[in-house]
C-alpha positions as CSV (number, residue, x, y, z in Angstrom):
1,M,0.2,0.0,0.2
2,R,1.3,3.5,-0.5
3,V,-0.5,6.4,0.2
4,N,-2.0,8.7,-2.6
5,R,-0.7,12.7,-1.2
6,R,-2.7,14.6,-2.8
7,D,-5.9,13.0,-1.6
8,R,-4.3,10.8,1.2
9,T,-5.9,7.5,-0.1
10,A,-4.7,4.4,0.0
11,V,-2.9,3.4,-3.5
12,P,-2.5,-0.8,-3.8
13,L,0.8,-1.7,-5.1
14,K,0.9,-4.7,-7.2
15,S,1.0,-8.2,-5.4
16,G,0.5,-11.4,-5.9
17,L,-2.9,-11.6,-3.9
18,C,-6.5,-12.3,-5.3
19,P,-8.7,-9.1,-5.2
20,E,-10.7,-10.8,-2.7
21,A,-7.8,-10.4,-0.4
22,K,-6.4,-7.4,-1.5
23,E,-10.1,-6.0,-0.3
24,A,-10.2,-7.7,2.8
25,K,-7.2,-6.0,3.7
26,M,-7.8,-2.7,3.2
27,S,-10.1,-0.7,1.2
28,V,-8.9,1.3,-1.2
29,N,-11.0,4.4,-0.1
30,D,-9.5,4.3,3.0
31,E,-8.0,7.6,3.8
32,F,-5.2,8.2,6.0
33,L,-4.0,10.9,8.4
34,T,-0.6,11.9,9.3
35,R,0.5,12.4,13.2
36,Q,-0.4,16.0,13.1
37,E,-3.4,16.0,11.3
38,A,-4.5,12.9,13.4
39,A,-3.6,14.7,16.6
40,S,-5.8,18.1,15.6
41,L,-8.8,15.8,15.3
42,L,-7.9,14.5,19.1
43,R,-7.3,17.8,20.1
44,L,-4.3,16.1,21.8
45,N,-0.6,16.3,21.6
46,I,1.4,14.7,18.9
47,K,3.3,13.1,21.6
48,T,-0.3,11.6,23.2
49,V,-1.0,10.1,19.6
50,D,2.7,8.4,19.7
51,R,1.9,7.1,23.1
52,Y,-1.4,6.0,21.7
53,R,0.1,4.1,19.1
54,Q,2.6,2.7,20.7
55,R,0.0,1.6,23.2
56,G,-2.2,0.0,20.8
57,A,-5.0,2.2,21.5
58,L,-4.8,3.5,18.0
59,P,-3.4,1.3,15.5
60,A,-1.4,3.0,13.0
61,Q,0.3,2.3,9.4
62,R,3.8,2.2,8.6
63,L,5.1,3.5,5.4
64,L,8.4,3.4,4.1
65,G,10.8,5.2,6.5
66,R,9.5,6.4,9.9
67,S,6.2,7.7,8.3
68,V,3.4,6.6,10.5
69,R,0.2,7.3,9.1
70,F,-3.1,6.7,10.5
71,R,-6.4,5.8,9.4
72,R,-9.7,8.2,9.8
73,D,-11.9,5.3,11.0
74,D,-9.7,4.8,13.8
75,V,-9.1,8.3,14.5
76,L,-12.9,8.8,14.8
77,K,-13.5,5.4,16.3
78,L,-11.3,6.6,19.6
79,V,-13.0,9.9,19.5
80,R,-16.9,8.2,20.0
81,T,-14.9,5.8,23.4
C-alpha cells in the first residue's frame, strides 16, 4: 500500500494477492492522516498520539522510512469512545 499524497487515499501496490484478499486487507477508499492531522482531530498533543499508537489504542500503518499514518476511521472511533 502507498498513500496518494493529493487526497490521502490508499493506492494498492501490485502484489500476488487475489482481489478478495486485497479488499479484505484494506479498502482503496481508506483515508489516512498524518500524526499532526490525527492530533488536531483528537485535540491532543502529537506525543500523546504517539503514546496511544505505542500502547495499541490507536492502530497505525507504517510507510517507507519512519512515516506513520492513521486511518481516519480508527481516529474517529477513538473519539467516539
